[in-house]
N, C-alpha and C positions, 0 to 999 in steps of 0.2 A: 605334696604332703611335703611342712618346716620338719626344719629340726638344727637344731642349737649350732650357729655361724662356725666354730670348730668343728664340729663334726662334722661335714659337709665339707671346710676342708682336705681333715683328712679322709674323708670319701676319696672326693675329685683328685685328691694327690694318687692319691690307692688307684684311680681309675685312670688313668693317664701315664704310667708303667707301660715300657713296651718290652718290658720278657716278652709279653706273651707277640705281638705283632710282630715282635724280628723275629719269631724260630719257625716258619713257617716251611720254608725248602731251602737246600742249602744255598750259599754263597756262591754266584756267577757271574758273568758277563751281560750286561745290559742292555737289550737291545733299545730299548726303549726312552725318549728324548726322561730328564730323571726337573731340568730346570724345574723353577717351580715363579710363576713371571711378578704375580703376586702374593708375594706373605703377608697376612691376618688381615685376607680382603674382609669384609665389614658392606654383606650388599641390604636392600633396601625392601622392604617386605610388606606385601598389599595386606596380612595382619596377622604384623609384628607379639610374636610373646615377650615380654617384662624378664627379661633375665635377673638370675636373684644371685646367680653363682655357676662356672661352668659358663660362661658365654663363649658360645661361639666363632667368635671372630679375638682367640683367647688359643688361635689352635693357630699352626701356621698355615695348614693344606688344604684347601673347600676341591674341595669336586660336582657335581649332580649325577641324577641320573636320569633317561627321555628314555621315548617309548615313540610310539608313534602319533599321541596329542599331542605336543610339541610342533606335530610335522617337522619342515626345514629349518635347520640353526645356523648360522654365522656362527662356525668354531674357533671361527680365527677370532669375532670381539669377545666370542663366554673367555676363548683361551687368555684374552688379555688384562680382564676383566675379574679371572683372580680363576679362572676354572688350569684348575693343574691335575685334574681327572676324570673320566664321565664310566659308569653305569650304563650297558646299552641290555633296551627288553631283547630277546629275539628270538622267545618261543612263551606255547604254555602248548598242556595239557600234551599233549600227538598229534596234532594234521595242524595246528595254527600256528605259525609265522608273525613275529609284528607287521606293521605292513612300512615300517622307515631304518628296518633293522640295518637292509646294504646299506642306504643312506648313509646312515648314520654309519654306522665301522669301516667305512669309505675317507669320508668326508674327517673324523675327527685323526686319524688315518696319517693324512693329509698336512691336516692342519700340524701336528704333534701332542697330538693329547693321548696318554694314555688312556686307554681302556680295558677293560671288559664287557664279558653279554650277564645275560641275566633267563631263567629261564621262571615260569609263575608258574608253579603245581596248580595241579587241578585233581581233585581228589576223588575223578571218576574212573579214572584211567590208572595202570600194575606203573608203581617207577623205573621198571626199570623198563617203562617203550615211552617213559618219558624223555629215557638219560636218550638213550636210539635217535629221534628226534631231535631231540635239543644236539647232538653230535652229529647227524646228520649238515643237516642247517650249522652251524656255526664252527669256521675255519678255525683249525689248530698250527694257530701262530704262535710263536718262542716270543712273540714281540711284545705281546697281547697278555693285560692282567689278567689271572685265574678265573677260571665261572667262577657264577655265584650260583642256587639254590634261592628263588625267591619263596615262598613258603608262610603263607598268613592268610586266613578264612575270608573267604570269598561271597556273603549272601546276600548281595545283587547280582551271583549268577541267577541268566536265564536256565543255565540245564542240568546242573550239577551245584545241588545246598550240604551234600553229605555231610560231615564232623566227624573222622573217623576217629575212635577212642584214642586216649596218649600211646599208648605201646605201639599199638600201632601206626599212630603217624610217624613215632623215633623210627619202627624196624626198616619202612618206606623212604625215608628221609634215608637212612644207612644206605642202602639200595640204590639209589641217583647219584648220592656223593662216592661213592665207593667205581662208581664205572664211567661216570663221568672221571676223577680222578686218573683216572686207568690209564682212561685215551688225552688223555689231557697236559697228565705228568707233575701236576699241579693241585693245591691242596687247595678246594672249593673253602669258598667264605658264602654261609649264610647268612643270606636277608630273616628280619625278621617284625614282628610289632608284638607288644605289651601284651597283651590281653593273646595272643598268640602261644605266644612263651609264657606266663601263666597257664595255663588249661596244656600245652600238652610238657611242662615240668622241664622246659630247657636247661632250667640252671643241672637236668644230669646231665646235656649230650655233652663233651668236651671228646674236646683234640681238632673243634675245627675252630676259626677266623669266626668272629661274628658283625655283619657292620647290623647294628641294633636303628630301629624307630622311634623318635623317645621328641615329638613336634614343644611339650610347655615342660619338658627340665630334662635337668640332666640327665647321662642316660644312670648315674649312678644313683641319683632318688628314685627309678621304675624298675632296676634290674640288678640294684643290690652290688657284689661286687662281680658280678661277673665281665668274664673281662670284653674285650672287644675292640676292632684295629677301626671300622668306621662306626661314625653317629649322622644318620638324617636326620634333620636340625631343621627341618620345613618344609613343607609341601607349597608354603608360598611369596618364596622369595623369588625377587625378580633380577635376574640376570640379562643382563647387556649380548644380543643375538639369538635371547630365546624370551619366545613370541609365548604368551601370557606367563600364569603362575608354576614357579621351579620347584623343583628339588633339587635341596642342596646340604652337604653331608662334608665330614671334617675326615682326616683322617686320623689316627689318635697316635700322636708321634712330633715332632720336634723337623723341619723343614731334612736333617743331615737325613734323622734313621726313615723321613718318607727317603733319600735315593737309597741303603739300602736293605729296604723292603725291594722296595721296585730289583735293583740290581739282581735279590733273592728270590722272583717272582716272576723276572721277564725272558731268564736265562733259554 
């Protein structure tokens, strides 16, 4: 979507406000390494997007998200290239644990990379059952980032192509999020894609930090003024230490904001 340059600039500056990102939890002493080894890294991409505005490398803090598809990772090398945080797939539905969750969870901590675990939602199981499964399999560590709920359609699922009504989706999300927040003592993060966000009226689902996927434009051009804490800007990035295409994300704030956010969310 094309807009006048002035409007784009205003939207971009509005989205970069950290008033939402820094009010997620009371301040506390962080036990997580907050250092950013490379500020404003500019990673290569196997299928680059031509950014007209709000380019990802204008953000100071970058990270990645991984699952079994990345297999083993050299986290020290990834960190040295500019990866300052990681989101790791832990569970899916009510009976699946990612094959590499244990390894990624252990090795990121050893490398000093702040990390959090995410759950891939399955629409054919009750939210409460999925929350219990996540809690059963993800350690409750004060030093870890807040838990993440991954909400997106999965048309390729061999066992569940169900698409519940938007009101049902939001109701089930609330159940999962409240159970997980009660257990871990941290406000969970919601990851979602453009189509899922629109289909389920998530612009009305407030009170949680968002991690938004937008690989062909800045989030302001796809999600309007909806606040976001993290932005996934590519799924075809090239990150030293990670085999094949990598998902790369940015934190919506400066390095100083990042350190404050970590202090508030890794207590």
